[in-house]
SETORSE-721719 format. One record per residue (C-alpha): residue number from 1; y, z, x; residue in three letters. Coordinates in nm, 2 decimals. Each point is the difference from the previous one (the first is absolute). Example, Ala and Ser with C-alpha at 12.3 -4.5 7.8 and 13.67 -1.06 7.14 Angstrom:
2
<1,<-0.45,0.78,1.23>,'ALA'>
<2,<0.34,-0.07,0.14>,'SER'>
This chain:
425
<1,<-1.46,-3.56,3.66>,'MET'>
<2,<-0.07,0.42,0.07>,'LYS'>
<3,<-0.12,0.21,-0.23>,'LYS'>
<4,<0.20,0.24,-0.13>,'VAL'>
<5,<-0.01,0.29,-0.26>,'PHE'>
<6,<0.20,0.31,-0.21>,'LEU'>
<7,<-0.06,0.24,-0.16>,'SER'>
<8,<0.30,0.06,-0.29>,'ILE'>
<9,<0.02,0.20,-0.30>,'GLY'>
<10,<0.27,-0.19,-0.15>,'ALA'>
<11,<0.10,0.27,-0.32>,'ASP'>
<12,<0.31,-0.10,0.11>,'PHE'>
<13,<0.18,-0.24,0.24>,'ILE'>
<14,<0.29,-0.01,0.19>,'HIS'>
<15,<0.14,-0.18,0.34>,'GLY'>
<16,<-0.26,0.20,0.23>,'GLY'>
<17,<-0.27,-0.11,-0.18>,'HIS'>
<18,<0.19,-0.36,0.00>,'ILE'>
<19,<0.06,0.05,0.44>,'ALA'>
<20,<-0.39,0.09,0.04>,'ILE'>
<21,<-0.09,-0.30,-0.16>,'ILE'>
<22,<0.18,-0.20,0.12>,'LYS'>
<23,<-0.05,0.09,0.42>,'LYS'>
<24,<-0.42,0.07,-0.11>,'ALA'>
<25,<0.05,-0.38,-0.08>,'ALA'>
<26,<0.14,-0.13,0.25>,'GLU'>
<27,<-0.27,0.10,0.17>,'LEU'>
<28,<-0.23,-0.22,-0.12>,'GLY'>
<29,<-0.20,-0.04,-0.38>,'GLU'>
<30,<0.09,0.30,-0.14>,'LEU'>
<31,<-0.23,0.18,-0.33>,'THR'>
<32,<0.09,0.29,-0.18>,'VAL'>
<33,<-0.17,0.25,-0.09>,'GLY'>
<34,<0.12,0.17,-0.30>,'VAL'>
<35,<-0.13,0.38,-0.05>,'LEU'>
<36,<-0.20,0.01,-0.33>,'THR'>
<37,<0.10,0.33,-0.24>,'ASP'>
<38,<-0.26,0.19,0.08>,'GLU'>
<39,<0.15,-0.07,0.41>,'ALA'>
<40,<0.26,0.10,-0.07>,'ILE'>
<41,<-0.09,0.28,-0.23>,'MET'>
<42,<-0.14,0.16,0.33>,'SER'>
<43,<0.31,0.12,0.17>,'TYR'>
<44,<0.29,-0.05,-0.24>,'ARG'>
<45,<0.06,0.07,-0.39>,'PRO'>
<46,<-0.13,-0.37,-0.19>,'TYR'>
<47,<0.20,-0.35,0.02>,'PRO'>
<48,<0.28,-0.05,-0.31>,'ILE'>
<49,<-0.10,-0.39,0.07>,'LEU'>
<50,<-0.36,-0.09,-0.11>,'SER'>
<51,<-0.20,-0.14,0.30>,'PHE'>
<52,<-0.02,-0.31,-0.19>,'GLU'>
<53,<0.39,-0.03,-0.03>,'GLU'>
<54,<0.05,0.13,0.33>,'ARG'>
<55,<-0.28,-0.29,0.17>,'VAL'>
<56,<0.25,-0.25,-0.17>,'GLU'>
<57,<0.25,0.11,0.17>,'ILE'>
<58,<-0.08,0.03,0.35>,'VAL'>
<59,<-0.12,-0.41,-0.08>,'GLY'>
<60,<0.31,-0.11,-0.11>,'ASN'>
<61,<0.14,0.15,0.37>,'ILE'>
<62,<0.11,-0.27,0.27>,'ALA'>
<63,<-0.26,0.04,0.28>,'GLY'>
<64,<-0.31,0.06,-0.24>,'VAL'>
<65,<-0.31,-0.15,0.05>,'SER'>
<66,<-0.21,0.16,-0.26>,'ARG'>
<67,<-0.03,0.32,-0.09>,'VAL'>
<68,<-0.31,0.18,-0.06>,'ILE'>
<69,<-0.09,0.38,-0.14>,'PRO'>
<70,<0.00,0.26,0.25>,'LYS'>
<71,<-0.30,0.31,-0.14>,'ASN'>
<72,<0.08,0.29,0.20>,'SER'>
<73,<0.23,0.08,0.30>,'ARG'>
<74,<-0.20,-0.03,0.27>,'SER'>
<75,<0.00,-0.34,0.19>,'TYR'>
<76,<-0.42,-0.04,0.02>,'GLU'>
<77,<-0.07,-0.24,-0.33>,'GLU'>
<78,<0.25,-0.19,0.11>,'ILE'>
<79,<-0.08,-0.08,0.45>,'ILE'>
<80,<-0.39,-0.04,-0.18>,'LYS'>
<81,<0.16,-0.31,-0.24>,'THR'>
<82,<0.28,-0.10,0.10>,'GLU'>
<83,<0.01,0.05,0.41>,'GLN'>
<84,<0.37,-0.06,0.04>,'PRO'>
<85,<0.17,-0.09,0.36>,'ASP'>
<86,<0.27,0.27,-0.09>,'ILE'>
<87,<0.05,0.26,-0.18>,'VAL'>
<88,<0.30,0.10,-0.14>,'VAL'>
<89,<0.18,0.38,-0.04>,'HIS'>
<90,<0.33,0.18,0.02>,'GLY'>
<91,<0.05,0.22,0.27>,'ASP'>
<92,<-0.01,0.36,0.03>,'GLY'>
<93,<-0.34,0.07,-0.21>,'TRP'>
<94,<-0.25,0.21,0.21>,'LYS'>
<95,<-0.37,0.13,-0.19>,'GLY'>
<96,<-0.36,-0.10,-0.06>,'LYS'>
<97,<0.05,-0.33,-0.16>,'VAL'>
<98,<0.26,-0.15,0.25>,'ARG'>
<99,<-0.32,0.10,0.33>,'GLU'>
<100,<-0.23,-0.14,-0.18>,'GLU'>
<101,<0.19,-0.32,-0.11>,'LEU'>
<102,<0.05,-0.02,0.44>,'LEU'>
<103,<-0.39,0.08,0.00>,'GLU'>
<104,<-0.11,-0.29,-0.22>,'LEU'>
<105,<0.30,-0.25,0.19>,'LEU'>
<106,<-0.15,0.09,0.32>,'ASN'>
<107,<-0.31,-0.09,-0.05>,'LYS'>
<108,<0.08,-0.41,-0.06>,'TYR'>
<109,<0.28,0.02,0.24>,'GLY'>
<110,<0.24,0.05,-0.36>,'GLY'>
<111,<0.39,0.17,0.03>,'GLU'>
<112,<0.14,0.13,-0.15>,'LEU'>
<113,<0.42,-0.02,-0.01>,'VAL'>
<114,<0.28,0.24,-0.15>,'GLU'>
<115,<0.29,-0.05,-0.10>,'PHE'>
<116,<0.29,0.23,-0.01>,'PRO'>
<117,<0.04,0.17,-0.38>,'TYR'>
<118,<0.35,-0.13,-0.20>,'THR'>
<119,<0.19,0.40,-0.06>,'HIS'>
<120,<0.26,0.00,-0.26>,'LYS'>
<121,<0.14,0.21,-0.22>,'THR'>
<122,<0.00,-0.27,-0.30>,'GLU'>
<123,<-0.37,-0.05,0.06>,'TYR'>
<124,<-0.05,0.44,-0.02>,'GLN'>
<125,<0.20,-0.04,-0.33>,'MET'>
<126,<-0.26,-0.30,-0.08>,'TYR'>
<127,<-0.30,0.27,0.05>,'GLU'>
<128,<0.21,0.27,-0.22>,'ARG'>
<129,<0.04,-0.20,-0.30>,'HIS'>
<130,<-0.37,-0.12,0.03>,'ARG'>
<131,<-0.11,0.38,-0.01>,'GLU'>
<132,<0.22,0.05,-0.30>,'ALA'>
<133,<-0.12,-0.34,-0.21>,'ILE'>
<134,<-0.38,0.19,0.07>,'ARG'>
<135,<0.14,0.32,-0.21>,'HIS'>
<136,<0.14,-0.26,-0.33>,'MET'>
<137,<-0.27,0.01,-0.29>,'PRO'>
<138,<0.04,-0.31,-0.06>,'ASP'>
<139,<-0.18,-0.08,0.41>,'MET'>
<140,<-0.27,0.31,-0.05>,'ARG'>
<141,<-0.11,-0.06,-0.35>,'ARG'>
<142,<-0.16,-0.29,0.12>,'GLY'>
<143,<-0.18,0.08,0.29>,'MET'>
<144,<-0.27,0.15,-0.09>,'LEU'>
<145,<-0.18,-0.30,-0.16>,'LYS'>
<146,<0.15,-0.18,0.32>,'ARG'>
<147,<-0.19,0.19,0.20>,'LEU'>
<148,<-0.32,-0.01,-0.18>,'LEU'>
<149,<0.07,-0.41,0.05>,'GLY'>
<150,<-0.02,0.03,0.37>,'GLU'>
<151,<-0.13,0.29,0.16>,'LEU'>
<152,<-0.41,-0.06,0.12>,'ARG'>
<153,<-0.06,0.38,-0.04>,'ARG'>
<154,<0.05,0.22,-0.30>,'PRO'>
<155,<0.33,0.15,-0.10>,'VAL'>
<156,<0.06,0.33,0.17>,'ARG'>
<157,<0.17,0.23,-0.28>,'VAL'>
<158,<0.10,0.35,0.06>,'MET'>
<159,<0.09,0.25,-0.18>,'GLU'>
<160,<0.38,0.11,-0.02>,'ALA'>
<161,<0.20,0.35,-0.20>,'HIS'>
<162,<0.33,-0.09,0.15>,'ASN'>
<163,<0.27,-0.04,0.18>,'GLY'>
<164,<-0.21,0.10,0.28>,'LEU'>
<165,<-0.35,-0.04,-0.08>,'THR'>
<166,<0.17,-0.36,-0.07>,'GLY'>
<167,<0.12,-0.02,0.39>,'LEU'>
<168,<-0.26,0.11,0.16>,'ILE'>
<169,<-0.28,-0.28,-0.21>,'VAL'>
<170,<0.36,-0.25,0.17>,'GLU'>
<171,<-0.02,0.04,0.35>,'LYS'>
<172,<-0.33,0.17,0.09>,'THR'>
<173,<-0.15,-0.30,0.19>,'ARG'>
<174,<-0.36,0.06,0.29>,'VAL'>
<175,<-0.11,-0.22,0.23>,'GLU'>
<176,<-0.40,-0.03,0.01>,'VAL'>
<177,<-0.17,-0.17,0.24>,'GLU'>
<178,<0.32,-0.27,0.06>,'ASP'>
<179,<0.04,0.02,-0.39>,'GLU'>
<180,<0.30,0.17,-0.15>,'VAL'>
<181,<-0.05,0.05,-0.27>,'ARG'>
<182,<0.21,0.18,-0.31>,'ALA'>
<183,<0.01,0.04,-0.46>,'PHE'>
<184,<0.11,-0.29,-0.18>,'ASP'>
<185,<0.11,0.18,-0.28>,'ALA'>
<186,<0.09,0.35,-0.22>,'MET'>
<187,<-0.20,0.14,-0.22>,'TRP'>
<188,<0.13,0.21,-0.23>,'VAL'>
<189,<-0.20,0.21,-0.17>,'SER'>
<190,<0.01,0.23,-0.34>,'SER'>
<191,<-0.23,0.20,0.14>,'LEU'>
<192,<0.26,0.08,0.38>,'CYS'>
<193,<0.28,-0.01,-0.22>,'ASP'>
<194,<-0.14,0.28,-0.23>,'SER'>
<195,<-0.09,0.19,0.28>,'THR'>
<196,<0.33,-0.03,0.18>,'SER'>
<197,<0.15,0.12,-0.29>,'LYS'>
<198,<-0.23,0.31,-0.06>,'GLY'>
<199,<-0.13,-0.14,-0.29>,'LYS'>
<200,<-0.32,0.00,-0.12>,'PRO'>
<201,<-0.09,-0.44,-0.04>,'ASP'>
<202,<-0.04,-0.11,-0.33>,'ILE'>
<203,<0.36,-0.22,-0.09>,'GLU'>
<204,<0.15,0.33,-0.02>,'LEU'>
<205,<0.28,-0.16,0.31>,'VAL'>
<206,<0.16,-0.23,-0.35>,'ASP'>
<207,<0.10,-0.38,0.15>,'MET'>
<208,<0.35,0.06,0.10>,'THR'>
<209,<-0.10,0.30,0.26>,'SER'>
<210,<-0.26,-0.26,0.15>,'ARG'>
<211,<0.25,-0.29,-0.03>,'MET'>
<212,<0.24,0.23,0.23>,'ASN'>
<213,<-0.26,0.05,0.22>,'THR'>
<214,<-0.05,-0.33,0.06>,'ILE'>
<215,<0.38,-0.08,0.02>,'ASN'>
<216,<0.00,0.29,0.32>,'GLU'>
<217,<-0.28,-0.21,0.17>,'ILE'>
<218,<0.15,-0.30,-0.07>,'MET'>
<219,<0.35,0.10,0.15>,'GLU'>
<220,<-0.14,0.00,0.37>,'VAL'>
<221,<-0.29,-0.20,0.00>,'THR'>
<222,<-0.08,-0.35,-0.04>,'THR'>
<223,<-0.39,-0.13,-0.04>,'LYS'>
<224,<-0.10,-0.04,-0.40>,'PRO'>
<225,<-0.09,0.31,-0.21>,'ILE'>
<226,<-0.31,0.00,-0.27>,'ILE'>
<227,<0.06,0.24,-0.26>,'LEU'>
<228,<-0.31,0.24,-0.18>,'ASP'>
<229,<0.12,0.03,-0.37>,'ALA'>
<230,<-0.27,0.13,-0.10>,'ASP'>
<231,<-0.14,-0.13,-0.35>,'THR'>
<232,<0.39,-0.17,-0.01>,'GLY'>
<233,<0.06,0.22,-0.33>,'GLY'>
<234,<0.07,-0.16,-0.35>,'LEU'>
<235,<-0.02,-0.40,0.07>,'PRO'>
<236,<0.36,0.05,-0.17>,'GLU'>
<237,<0.12,0.26,0.31>,'HIS'>
<238,<-0.25,-0.28,0.26>,'PHE'>
<239,<0.25,-0.25,-0.13>,'GLU'>
<240,<0.30,0.11,0.09>,'TYR'>
<241,<-0.12,0.21,0.40>,'ASN'>
<242,<-0.12,-0.28,0.09>,'VAL'>
<243,<0.34,-0.19,-0.08>,'ARG'>
<244,<0.16,0.31,0.19>,'THR'>
<245,<-0.21,-0.06,0.33>,'VAL'>
<246,<-0.05,-0.28,0.04>,'GLU'>
<247,<0.43,-0.04,0.01>,'ARG'>
<248,<-0.03,0.28,0.25>,'LEU'>
<249,<-0.23,-0.23,0.23>,'GLY'>
<250,<-0.32,0.18,-0.08>,'VAL'>
<251,<-0.28,-0.29,0.06>,'SER'>
<252,<-0.28,0.13,-0.18>,'ALA'>
<253,<-0.11,0.26,-0.24>,'VAL'>
<254,<-0.31,0.10,-0.11>,'ILE'>
<255,<-0.12,0.16,-0.29>,'ILE'>
<256,<-0.36,0.16,-0.06>,'GLU'>
<257,<-0.22,-0.04,-0.38>,'ASP'>
<258,<0.03,0.35,-0.07>,'LYS'>
<259,<0.12,0.17,-0.29>,'MET'>
<260,<0.11,0.35,-0.14>,'GLY'>
<261,<0.12,0.29,0.24>,'LEU'>
<262,<-0.06,-0.18,0.39>,'LYS'>
<263,<-0.21,0.19,0.20>,'LYS'>
<264,<-0.02,-0.10,0.39>,'ASN'>
<265,<-0.32,-0.23,-0.02>,'SER'>
<266,<-0.15,0.18,0.25>,'LEU'>
<267,<-0.13,0.25,-0.20>,'PHE'>
<268,<-0.18,-0.30,-0.16>,'GLY'>
<269,<-0.20,0.15,-0.37>,'ASN'>
<270,<0.02,0.38,0.18>,'GLU'>
<271,<0.31,0.00,-0.22>,'VAL'>
<272,<0.06,-0.18,-0.29>,'GLN'>
<273,<0.10,-0.34,0.03>,'GLN'>
<274,<0.02,-0.31,-0.29>,'GLN'>
<275,<0.03,-0.36,0.08>,'GLN'>
<276,<0.20,-0.24,-0.20>,'ALA'>
<277,<-0.19,-0.25,-0.15>,'SER'>
<278,<0.02,-0.34,0.17>,'ILE'>
<279,<0.20,-0.20,-0.28>,'GLU'>
<280,<0.30,0.31,-0.03>,'ASP'>
<281,<0.01,-0.02,0.39>,'PHE'>
<282,<0.06,-0.36,0.00>,'CYS'>
<283,<0.26,0.05,-0.24>,'GLU'>
<284,<0.16,0.17,0.25>,'LYS'>
<285,<-0.05,-0.23,0.26>,'ILE'>
<286,<0.13,-0.25,-0.21>,'LYS'>
<287,<0.34,0.22,-0.10>,'ALA'>
<288,<0.10,0.01,0.34>,'GLY'>
<289,<-0.05,-0.38,0.13>,'LYS'>
<290,<0.22,-0.05,-0.30>,'ARG'>
<291,<0.24,0.24,0.11>,'ALA'>
<292,<0.00,-0.13,0.37>,'GLN'>
<293,<0.33,-0.21,0.17>,'GLN'>
<294,<-0.14,-0.19,0.31>,'THR'>
<295,<-0.33,-0.16,0.11>,'LYS'>
<296,<-0.05,0.23,0.31>,'GLU'>
<297,<-0.05,0.35,-0.18>,'PHE'>
<298,<-0.30,0.08,-0.04>,'MET'>
<299,<-0.26,0.20,-0.32>,'ILE'>
<300,<-0.32,0.13,0.16>,'ILE'>
<301,<-0.22,0.16,-0.21>,'ALA'>
<302,<-0.23,0.29,0.10>,'ARG'>
<303,<-0.32,0.00,-0.12>,'ILE'>
<304,<-0.15,0.39,-0.08>,'GLU'>
<305,<-0.33,-0.09,-0.11>,'SER'>
<306,<-0.21,0.10,0.35>,'LEU'>
<307,<0.22,0.30,0.00>,'ILE'>
<308,<-0.20,0.07,-0.39>,'LEU'>
<309,<-0.28,-0.06,0.05>,'GLU'>
<310,<-0.01,-0.34,-0.23>,'GLN'>
<311,<-0.16,-0.20,0.27>,'GLY'>
<312,<0.03,-0.34,0.20>,'MET'>
<313,<-0.04,-0.24,-0.29>,'ASP'>
<314,<0.30,0.23,-0.20>,'ASP'>
<315,<0.17,-0.07,0.32>,'ALA'>
<316,<0.03,-0.32,0.00>,'LEU'>
<317,<0.02,-0.06,-0.36>,'LYS'>
<318,<0.37,0.14,0.05>,'ARG'>
<319,<0.04,-0.11,0.31>,'ALA'>
<320,<-0.06,-0.37,-0.18>,'ASP'>
<321,<0.27,0.09,-0.33>,'ALA'>
<322,<0.23,0.11,0.17>,'TYR'>
<323,<0.02,-0.30,0.21>,'VAL'>
<324,<0.00,-0.22,-0.23>,'LYS'>
<325,<0.29,0.19,-0.17>,'SER'>
<326,<0.27,-0.03,0.29>,'GLY'>
<327,<-0.14,0.22,0.25>,'ALA'>
<328,<0.10,-0.04,0.36>,'ASP'>
<329,<-0.25,0.15,0.10>,'GLY'>
<330,<-0.22,0.26,-0.07>,'VAL'>
<331,<-0.11,0.33,0.21>,'MET'>
<332,<-0.32,0.21,-0.01>,'ILE'>
<333,<-0.04,0.33,0.02>,'HIS'>
<334,<-0.29,0.19,0.14>,'SER'>
<335,<-0.05,0.36,0.09>,'ARG'>
<336,<-0.34,-0.03,0.14>,'SER'>
<337,<-0.05,0.10,0.37>,'LYS'>
<338,<-0.15,-0.31,0.10>,'LYS'>
<339,<0.22,-0.39,-0.06>,'PRO'>
<340,<-0.34,-0.13,-0.13>,'ASP'>
<341,<0.14,-0.07,-0.32>,'GLU'>
<342,<0.29,-0.09,0.08>,'VAL'>
<343,<-0.13,-0.25,0.18>,'ILE'>
<344,<-0.23,-0.17,-0.29>,'GLU'>
<345,<0.29,-0.05,-0.21>,'PHE'>
<346,<0.19,-0.12,0.19>,'CYS'>
<347,<-0.32,-0.31,0.09>,'SER'>
<348,<-0.03,-0.03,-0.38>,'ARG'>
<349,<0.39,-0.01,-0.08>,'PHE'>
<350,<0.05,-0.29,0.28>,'ARG'>
<351,<-0.25,-0.16,-0.19>,'GLU'>
<352,<0.23,-0.05,-0.35>,'MET'>
<353,<0.35,0.02,0.28>,'TYR'>
<354,<-0.06,-0.12,0.29>,'PRO'>
<355,<0.41,0.05,0.08>,'ASP'>
<356,<0.12,0.35,-0.21>,'ILE'>
<357,<0.08,0.21,0.17>,'PRO'>
<358,<-0.18,0.30,0.07>,'ILE'>
<359,<0.08,0.45,0.02>,'ILE'>
<360,<-0.11,0.25,0.19>,'VAL'>
<361,<0.06,0.38,0.08>,'VAL'>
<362,<-0.30,0.12,0.22>,'PRO'>
<363,<0.09,0.34,-0.01>,'THR'>
<364,<-0.39,0.10,-0.06>,'THR'>
<365,<-0.14,-0.31,0.16>,'TYR'>
<366,<0.17,0.06,0.30>,'ASN'>
<367,<-0.23,-0.09,0.23>,'THR'>
<368,<0.07,-0.39,-0.02>,'ILE'>
<369,<0.20,-0.17,0.22>,'ARG'>
<370,<0.29,-0.25,-0.11>,'GLU'>
<371,<-0.16,-0.33,0.16>,'GLN'>
<372,<-0.32,0.11,-0.22>,'GLU'>
<373,<0.17,-0.01,-0.32>,'LEU'>
<374,<0.20,-0.28,0.09>,'TYR'>
<375,<-0.34,-0.20,0.06>,'GLU'>
<376,<-0.12,0.13,-0.33>,'ALA'>
<377,<0.33,-0.14,-0.16>,'GLY'>
<378,<0.20,0.22,0.00>,'ILE'>
<379,<0.39,-0.03,-0.01>,'ASN'>
<380,<0.15,0.31,0.02>,'VAL'>
<381,<-0.11,0.34,0.11>,'VAL'>
<382,<0.22,0.35,-0.11>,'ILE'>
<383,<0.03,0.27,0.14>,'TYR'>
<384,<0.12,0.19,-0.26>,'ALA'>
<385,<-0.01,0.32,0.11>,'ASN'>
<386,<-0.01,0.11,0.34>,'GLN'>
<387,<0.32,0.11,0.14>,'LEU'>
<388,<0.06,0.23,-0.36>,'ILE'>
<389,<-0.36,0.13,0.11>,'ARG'>
<390,<0.07,0.06,0.43>,'SER'>
<391,<0.39,0.14,-0.07>,'ALA'>
<392,<-0.13,0.31,-0.17>,'PHE'>
<393,<-0.24,0.16,0.19>,'PRO'>
<394,<0.31,-0.06,0.29>,'ALA'>
<395,<0.22,0.19,-0.25>,'MET'>
<396,<-0.15,0.21,-0.11>,'LYS'>
<397,<-0.22,0.14,0.37>,'GLU'>
<398,<0.36,-0.02,0.15>,'THR'>
<399,<0.14,0.23,-0.30>,'ALA'>
<400,<-0.22,0.26,0.09>,'GLU'>
<401,<-0.02,-0.02,0.37>,'LEU'>
<402,<0.42,0.16,-0.05>,'ILE'>
<403,<-0.14,0.25,-0.24>,'LEU'>
<404,<-0.26,0.08,0.24>,'THR'>
<405,<0.26,0.04,0.30>,'THR'>
<406,<0.29,0.07,-0.17>,'GLN'>
<407,<0.20,-0.28,0.22>,'ARG'>
<408,<0.02,-0.32,0.05>,'GLY'>
<409,<-0.12,-0.12,0.38>,'LYS'>
<410,<-0.40,-0.04,-0.12>,'GLU'>
<411,<0.04,-0.22,-0.28>,'ALA'>
<412,<0.25,-0.20,0.25>,'ASP'>
<413,<-0.33,-0.18,0.17>,'GLU'>
<414,<-0.09,-0.16,-0.32>,'LYS'>
<415,<0.29,-0.14,-0.08>,'CYS'>
<416,<0.21,-0.29,0.03>,'MET'>
<417,<0.32,-0.01,0.23>,'PRO'>
<418,<0.30,0.01,-0.18>,'ILE'>
<419,<0.14,-0.30,0.23>,'LYS'>
<420,<-0.31,-0.23,-0.11>,'GLU'>
<421,<0.00,0.08,-0.42>,'ILE'>
<422,<0.48,-0.09,0.10>,'LEU'>
<423,<-0.10,-0.27,0.17>,'THR'>
<424,<-0.29,-0.12,-0.28>,'LEU'>
<425,<0.22,0.03,-0.27>,'ILE'>
């Protein structure tokens, strides 16, 4: 029998999928490549069903001989390992992936067979329903932990401070060397939230206002959210706040081990900042974990020892204590312009905890690339304030230009067309 290969996402199965599987099976022994979460996320939102669930579903469909993972949209790996005689796909697709596949098949005489897509109104309705499910708190909350387990690169996180920036994070994609890149999650930062409201970053914006920001973002997006909760406040307050953000669908909350009036960490010892005792901060972590209702929600401990020049040993001592107190991950913060101390921390932390997630915010040491951080053992990279920092000078320049020219014509060159912004929304 001829070897036949079909690629499928299988996030939900309808009659069209069954039809093409049946036709493919009639051509020979059918192997189905189920796209991994990472492969699906390279061109559309994350799947609702886990990879394991999707593999099990496809494996039980009549006509499927075997199921294998397909790690990217490209067929290069499949052609190399499987050498199928026939590759089956729906018709009407164009672009680099198809062109590359044809070139690969031509090298050894393989064949591409394309069957017509099945177009039915109810299938489009299923697609809309799937999109609605992604907005639901229970679906969104667990996605960060799932990404941590399945991606073979760092989870890429960008800050969002209102609905519009949430849409930018949700929809921005770029293609680089045949790889489509997008952000995986959103960081709701206290700095950016405060700045967008014209207020200082001293925990002046209360949690109720922060919740409103989260709701604004959640209404128009589907990606997981990590909340910057500053110090977390009193343990008794932290318990209530954990329950609230968990119920909203936030995936994780990060609290820093400082106390007193909040000052931005990048000031370091230039301003008076006091680090909490290990015992007190561990009690806060435990209080949050007691309040937590679901297994998907994460509480991450942010360590300020390197910021406050307390040394590497202090940072590692605190990391060990925080994990033992129940922290689901650690954020190591640094204001150095080089990543060396962060890399050292990761290396030594990994000796103690091979699997606990490490989160970094490379604002000052911004020359290091994501892959280098991943190779150092880092799981999450947060771009914590770039959107608001880039927005301010652009808006200020436009305002100055209008004042200078006393009209809007010159400013139009710097503005997004109204039609484009309406399309985005």
